[in-house]
C-alpha positions as a Markdown table, in Angstrom:
| # | Residue | x | y | z |
|---|---|---|---|---|
| 1 | Unk | 79.7 | -49.5 | 7.1 |
| 2 | Unk | 83.0 | -48.6 | 7.5 |
| 3 | Unk | 85.9 | -50.0 | 8.8 |
| 4 | Unk | 86.8 | -49.7 | 12.3 |
| 5 | Unk | 90.5 | -51.0 | 11.8 |
| 6 | Unk | 93.8 | -49.1 | 12.3 |
| 7 | Unk | 95.3 | -48.6 | 8.4 |
| 8 | Unk | 98.1 | -51.1 | 9.9 |
| 9 | Unk | 95.7 | -54.1 | 10.6 |
| 10 | Unk | 93.8 | -53.4 | 7.3 |
| 11 | Unk | 97.4 | -53.6 | 5.4 |
| 12 | Unk | 97.7 | -56.6 | 7.0 |
| 13 | Unk | 94.9 | -58.3 | 6.7 |
| 14 | Unk | 95.0 | -57.5 | 2.8 |
| 15 | Unk | 98.8 | -59.0 | 2.5 |
| 16 | Unk | 97.1 | -62.1 | 4.6 |
| 17 | Unk | 94.6 | -62.1 | 2.1 |
| 18 | Unk | 96.9 | -62.1 | -0.8 |
| 19 | Unk | 99.2 | -64.6 | 0.7 |
| 20 | Unk | 96.6 | -67.5 | 1.1 |
| 21 | Unk | 94.9 | -66.6 | -2.0 |
| 22 | Unk | 98.4 | -67.2 | -3.8 |
| 23 | Unk | 99.2 | -70.2 | -1.3 |
| 24 | Unk | 96.0 | -71.6 | -2.7 |
| 25 | Unk | 96.7 | -71.4 | -6.1 |
| 26 | Unk | 99.9 | -73.3 | -5.6 |
| 27 | Unk | 97.7 | -76.0 | -3.6 |
| 28 | Unk | 95.3 | -75.9 | -6.3 |
| 29 | Unk | 97.8 | -76.8 | -8.8 |
| 30 | Unk | 99.4 | -79.5 | -6.4 |
| 31 | Unk | 96.0 | -81.1 | -5.9 |
| 32 | Unk | 95.3 | -81.2 | -9.5 |
| 33 | Unk | 98.1 | -83.3 | -9.7 |
| 34 | Unk | 96.9 | -85.6 | -6.9 |
| 35 | Unk | 93.7 | -85.9 | -8.7 |
| 36 | Unk | 95.8 | -87.3 | -12.1 |
| 37 | Unk | 98.2 | -89.5 | -10.4 |
| 38 | Unk | 94.7 | -91.0 | -8.5 |
| 39 | Unk | 92.7 | -91.4 | -12.0 |
| 40 | Unk | 95.9 | -93.0 | -13.5 |
| 41 | Unk | 96.9 | -95.0 | -11.0 |
| 42 | Unk | 93.5 | -95.7 | -8.8 |
| 43 | Unk | 94.6 | -96.0 | -4.5 |
| 44 | Unk | 97.7 | -97.7 | -5.2 |
| 45 | Unk | 100.1 | -95.0 | -5.1 |
| 46 | Unk | 98.7 | -93.3 | -1.8 |
| 47 | Unk | 98.1 | -96.7 | -0.2 |
| 48 | Unk | 102.5 | -97.7 | -0.7 |
| 49 | Unk | 103.0 | -94.1 | 1.2 |
| 50 | Unk | 100.2 | -94.6 | 3.9 |
| 51 | Unk | 97.9 | -92.2 | 2.9 |
| 52 | Unk | 94.9 | -91.4 | 0.8 |
| 53 | Unk | 94.1 | -89.0 | -1.7 |
| 54 | Unk | 91.8 | -86.9 | -0.1 |
| 55 | Unk | 94.3 | -86.8 | 2.8 |
| 56 | Unk | 96.6 | -85.5 | 0.8 |
| 57 | Unk | 94.3 | -82.9 | -0.7 |
| 58 | Unk | 93.3 | -81.4 | 3.1 |
| 59 | Unk | 97.2 | -81.4 | 3.7 |
| 60 | Unk | 98.0 | -79.5 | 1.1 |
| 61 | Unk | 95.1 | -77.0 | 1.2 |
| 62 | Unk | 95.9 | -76.5 | 5.3 |
| 63 | Unk | 99.6 | -76.0 | 4.4 |
| 64 | Unk | 98.8 | -73.4 | 2.1 |
| 65 | Unk | 96.4 | -72.0 | 4.1 |
| 66 | Unk | 99.0 | -71.8 | 7.0 |
| 67 | Unk | 101.6 | -70.7 | 5.0 |
| 68 | Unk | 99.5 | -67.5 | 3.9 |
| 69 | Unk | 99.2 | -66.4 | 7.2 |
| 70 | Unk | 103.1 | -66.7 | 8.2 |
| 71 | Unk | 103.8 | -64.8 | 4.7 |
| 72 | Unk | 101.3 | -62.3 | 5.4 |
| 73 | Unk | 101.9 | -61.5 | 8.7 |
| 74 | Unk | 106.0 | -61.9 | 8.0 |
| 75 | Unk | 105.8 | -60.5 | 4.6 |
| 76 | Unk | 108.0 | -57.4 | 5.9 |
| 77 | Unk | 110.4 | -59.5 | 6.7 |
| 78 | Unk | 110.7 | -60.2 | 3.2 |
| 79 | Unk | 111.7 | -56.9 | 2.0 |
| 80 | Unk | 115.2 | -58.0 | 2.1 |
| 81 | Unk | 116.6 | -61.3 | 0.3 |
| 82 | Unk | 118.0 | -62.3 | 3.4 |
| 83 | Unk | 114.5 | -61.9 | 5.0 |
| 84 | Unk | 112.9 | -63.7 | 2.1 |
| 85 | Unk | 115.3 | -66.2 | 2.5 |
| 86 | Unk | 114.3 | -66.6 | 6.3 |
| 87 | Unk | 110.6 | -66.3 | 5.6 |
| 88 | Unk | 111.2 | -69.0 | 3.1 |
| 89 | Unk | 112.8 | -71.5 | 5.1 |
| 90 | Unk | 110.3 | -71.0 | 8.3 |
| 91 | Unk | 107.5 | -71.7 | 5.4 |
| 92 | Unk | 109.4 | -74.6 | 4.5 |
| 93 | Unk | 109.4 | -76.4 | 7.8 |
| 94 | Unk | 105.6 | -76.8 | 8.3 |
| 95 | Unk | 105.4 | -77.9 | 4.6 |
| 96 | Unk | 108.3 | -81.0 | 5.3 |
| 97 | Unk | 106.6 | -81.7 | 8.7 |
| 98 | Unk | 103.3 | -82.4 | 6.9 |
| 99 | Unk | 105.4 | -84.5 | 4.2 |
| 100 | Unk | 106.7 | -86.5 | 7.1 |
| 101 | Unk | 103.3 | -87.0 | 8.6 |
| 102 | Unk | 102.3 | -88.2 | 5.2 |
| 103 | Unk | 104.9 | -90.9 | 5.1 |
| 104 | Unk | 102.4 | -92.7 | 7.7 |
| 105 | Unk | 105.2 | -92.3 | 10.1 |
| 106 | Unk | 104.1 | -93.5 | 13.8 |
| 107 | Unk | 107.6 | -93.8 | 15.2 |
| 108 | Unk | 109.0 | -91.2 | 17.6 |
| 109 | Unk | 110.7 | -87.9 | 16.3 |
| 110 | Unk | 114.1 | -88.2 | 16.4 |
| 111 | Unk | 117.0 | -85.9 | 16.2 |
| 112 | Unk | 118.2 | -87.4 | 12.6 |
| 113 | Unk | 114.1 | -86.4 | 11.6 |
| 114 | Unk | 114.7 | -83.0 | 12.9 |
| 115 | Unk | 118.1 | -82.3 | 11.3 |
| 116 | Unk | 116.7 | -83.5 | 8.0 |
| 117 | Unk | 113.8 | -81.4 | 8.1 |
| 118 | Unk | 116.1 | -78.2 | 8.6 |
| 119 | Unk | 118.4 | -79.5 | 6.2 |
| 120 | Unk | 115.2 | -79.5 | 3.9 |
| 121 | Unk | 114.2 | -76.4 | 4.5 |
| 122 | Unk | 116.9 | -74.4 | 4.4 |
| 123 | Unk | 118.0 | -75.7 | 0.9 |
| 124 | Unk | 114.5 | -75.2 | -0.4 |
| 125 | Unk | 112.5 | -73.0 | 1.5 |
| 126 | Unk | 115.3 | -70.2 | 1.7 |
| 127 | Unk | 115.7 | -70.2 | -2.7 |
| 128 | Unk | 111.9 | -70.3 | -2.9 |
| 129 | Unk | 111.6 | -67.6 | -0.6 |
| 130 | Unk | 113.9 | -65.4 | -2.3 |
| 131 | Unk | 112.1 | -66.3 | -5.7 |
| 132 | Unk | 108.9 | -65.4 | -4.3 |
| 133 | Unk | 110.0 | -62.0 | -3.1 |
| 134 | Unk | 111.1 | -61.3 | -6.7 |
| 135 | Unk | 108.2 | -62.4 | -8.4 |
| 136 | Unk | 105.4 | -61.1 | -6.0 |
| 137 | Unk | 107.0 | -57.8 | -4.5 |
| 138 | Unk | 105.3 | -54.6 | -5.1 |
| 139 | Unk | 106.9 | -51.5 | -6.8 |
| 140 | Unk | 106.6 | -49.7 | -3.7 |
| 141 | Unk | 108.4 | -52.1 | -1.0 |
């Protein structure tokens, strides 16, 4: 059966699928690291941070899928280095939010939390966006 989607929508879906795939490979590497930590230290390292290995694994996978969707949908923004930096920043925000949640914090969100997350997302997300652009952009972009 032929695909009834317009070409632009097909390209967007292909970009999203590719970005999710790349993000899941990165998440898989992190999951392997979590498994190594668990094998070597048991639950103790996770209990110290108020979480479990399974929670960390599920959150890594969820962030990978979410990040892949964001990157895939906004990938045209990454054609220029400044856009790639902005895209990296936007993807880093939910990643840092998940790290905040993994710390087991249940106290109210404060302005300091927001500022800290924005600083870290800018400091790490923007350069990663530029690096991602350099590694994964196609020749016809």
